[in-house]
N, C-alpha and C positions, 0 to 999 in steps of 0.2 A: 545287673542286666540294663537299667538305666542309662550308667557309663558306657559301656558298649556303644549304645545307640548314637548315644552322643558322639563319642569321638569315631565311630564309623560316620555318622551326616559332615561333624567337621573335615574329615578327610575328603569328603564327598566333596563338599563346599569349596576347599582348598583346591584339590585337582581342576573344579570347574571353572574358578576364576583364574587359574596359571592358567591354561585354556585359552586365554582369551576369547573375545567374542566372536561371532561372526562378520567378516569382511564381504560387503556385497558389492564391487566394482560393477561401476556403470561406466559403459563405453560411450564414447564420444557422440554417435548418432542416438544413443537413449537419450543422452540427456541435451542435446537439441531438439529432440522430439519434445519433450517434457518443456523446454524453454516454448516451444513453439506452439504448444496447446495451452501455458499459462498467457501467453500472448493473444493467441486466440478467444481466451474468455476474458481478457483485461476490456480486449475492444469490443467484443459484442457487451460487454458489461455497461460502455460507457456509451455504447451506439452509435447514431448516426445523425446528423445535425451540426447546425451554426453554434449550438450550443455545447457543443460535443469536443470541446477544446483539448487538444495533444499536444506533448512532446515526443518524439519520438526518436532514438537514440540507434542508429545499426550499426551494424557489426564493422563497418569500415569507419567506425567514428563523426560519420553523418548525420545532422540534427536538422530534422523537418519540424518544423512549430506549424500548426491552423488545426484543423478543428478535420472531423472524420464525414467526410463525403460519401461513402459508400464503403460496404463491406461485403465480401464475396467469401467463398471456402477457401482460398487459397492467397487471397491479397486485400487489401482496404485502401482505400484513397484518403490523402489526405488532402485539406484544398487552404493553402493560405491564404487568411482572409483580406490582406492588402493588396494584394497582383491579383486574386484570384486564381493563381495556376493550380494545378492538380497536380499529384506525383502518386503516383500507384506504388504501392509496397508489400511485396511478398511476404509472410509472415516468419520464412526462415531470416531474412535478412535482418531482422531488429533485434535489436541487444535490450530494448527496453522500452516501456511507455510509461509515459506518467501524463496524469493529468495537468493541464494548466488551469492556473486562477486559486482561490482559494475554496476547500473542502466547507459543507456545509457546517460540519463540526467547527474550526478553524474562526467562521465569523461568529456561531453562536457563542464562542469562548471570547473574542473582542467584545462582543456587546456585553458581554458581561464582565468581563472586567472593566469596561466601562463605565456600566450601569451600577453595578452594585457599590462602588464607592459615592458615586451621585447622589444614590438614593439613603445611605449611610450620613454623609453630608448632611443632605436636607433634615434629615432626621433631630441631628445634634443640633439644626441652629433652631429649629422646631423647638424641640426641648425647653433648649436656651433659652428664645421669646418666651417661652407660657411660665417658667421660671423668675425670668425679670418684670414679669407683668403689661410686656409688651416689646417692642422691637422699634 
C-alpha cells in the first residue's frame, strides 16, 4: 500500500515539474508604472532640501546632478547647487536615481577601518612599554 502511494506521489511530482512553472508576462506599461512608483518612493525617502543630493539618470541618457528642491505628485525639481538652475523632472522620464555622497554606513566603515588598527597599535605599544619597564 505504501509503495502505491509513493509511486503515485512520484508520478504527480514528475508531471508537476515537467509542466514548468507559471510564467507571468509583464507588459511594458506595467514595468514602467512599477519603475515610476519605485522612483517616487525613492525621491520621497530622500526628501527635499540642500542635504538631499541626488544623481538622476533620465531615459534619454541625460544625467542631472544636484539636490531635490521640491517634490510634486507627478514630478520633482532638481537644483544644481553650483549654478542655481532648477530642472523639473517627470517621474516617467527617470531611469534611475542614486544619492550623491557617502551613506552613513560607509562613513562608519571608514572610521572603523582607521580607528581599529590605531587602537590595536596603541595597545601593543602600551603592553610593550609596560613589559620593558618604561618607554
